[in-house]
C-alpha positions as a LaTeX table, in Angstrom:
\begin{tabular}{lrrr}
\hline
Residue & $x$ (\AA) & $y$ (\AA) & $z$ (\AA) \\
\hline
Met1 & $-83.70$ & 2.18 & 17.27 \\
Ser2 & $-84.01$ & 3.07 & 13.61 \\
Tyr3 & $-86.15$ & 5.84 & 12.19 \\
Ala4 & $-88.30$ & 5.71 & 9.08 \\
His5 & $-86.85$ & 9.02 & 7.86 \\
Pro6 & $-83.49$ & 9.70 & 9.54 \\
Glu7 & $-82.79$ & 12.47 & 7.01 \\
Val8 & $-85.21$ & 14.74 & 8.91 \\
Leu9 & $-83.31$ & 14.45 & 12.21 \\
Val10 & $-80.76$ & 17.14 & 12.99 \\
Ser11 & $-78.29$ & 17.92 & 15.75 \\
Ser12 & $-78.60$ & 20.70 & 18.32 \\
Asp13 & $-75.64$ & 22.41 & 16.59 \\
Trp14 & $-77.56$ & 22.39 & 13.30 \\
Val15 & $-80.61$ & 23.90 & 15.03 \\
Gln16 & $-78.50$ & 26.67 & 16.55 \\
Gln17 & $-76.97$ & 27.47 & 13.15 \\
His18 & $-80.42$ & 27.70 & 11.52 \\
Leu19 & $-82.44$ & 29.59 & 14.16 \\
Asn20 & $-82.80$ & 32.62 & 11.87 \\
Asp21 & $-83.28$ & 30.67 & 8.65 \\
Pro22 & $-86.73$ & 31.57 & 7.25 \\
Lys23 & $-86.87$ & 28.21 & 5.45 \\
Val24 & $-86.62$ & 26.24 & 8.71 \\
Arg25 & $-89.44$ & 25.74 & 11.21 \\
Ile26 & $-88.68$ & 24.13 & 14.58 \\
Val27 & $-91.63$ & 22.24 & 16.06 \\
Glu28 & $-91.76$ & 21.65 & 19.82 \\
Val29 & $-93.31$ & 18.32 & 20.85 \\
Asp30 & $-93.29$ & 17.18 & 24.49 \\
Tyr31 & $-95.13$ & 14.68 & 26.66 \\
Asp32 & $-96.79$ & 17.57 & 28.53 \\
Pro33 & $-96.84$ & 20.05 & 25.64 \\
Leu34 & $-98.26$ & 23.24 & 27.11 \\
Ala35 & $-96.46$ & 23.11 & 30.47 \\
Asn36 & $-93.05$ & 22.40 & 28.95 \\
Tyr37 & $-93.45$ & 24.96 & 26.16 \\
Gln38 & $-94.28$ & 27.66 & 28.71 \\
Leu39 & $-91.22$ & 26.71 & 30.80 \\
Gly40 & $-88.95$ & 27.27 & 27.82 \\
His41 & $-88.41$ & 26.30 & 24.22 \\
Val42 & $-86.16$ & 26.91 & 21.25 \\
Pro43 & $-86.57$ & 30.56 & 20.16 \\
Gly44 & $-89.12$ & 30.76 & 17.35 \\
Ala45 & $-90.33$ & 27.18 & 17.82 \\
Val46 & $-94.02$ & 26.48 & 17.30 \\
Leu47 & $-95.90$ & 24.18 & 19.67 \\
Phe48 & $-97.49$ & 20.98 & 18.39 \\
Asp49 & $-99.95$ & 20.14 & 21.15 \\
Trp50 & $-100.47$ & 16.48 & 20.32 \\
Lys51 & $-102.76$ & 15.91 & 23.30 \\
Lys52 & $-105.20$ & 18.45 & 21.86 \\
Asp53 & $-104.57$ & 18.11 & 18.14 \\
Leu54 & $-104.46$ & 14.31 & 17.86 \\
Asn55 & $-107.07$ & 13.46 & 20.47 \\
His56 & $-109.82$ & 15.91 & 19.56 \\
Pro57 & $-113.00$ & 13.82 & 19.06 \\
Leu58 & $-114.30$ & 15.89 & 16.13 \\
Glu59 & $-111.14$ & 16.51 & 14.13 \\
\hline
\end{tabular}
């Protein structure tokens, strides 16, 4: 599979090396966003709840 913007994909090693970088924001996206985020996530990662944010009828 090819990606439209492969330059935005990084390895897990890169993520580990940049966990404390204030210029980097890790975004957690899962099939079941809230349940998986509460089970565990990358330290400092923000949750993108696509089920709520992309499916809201008024937004």
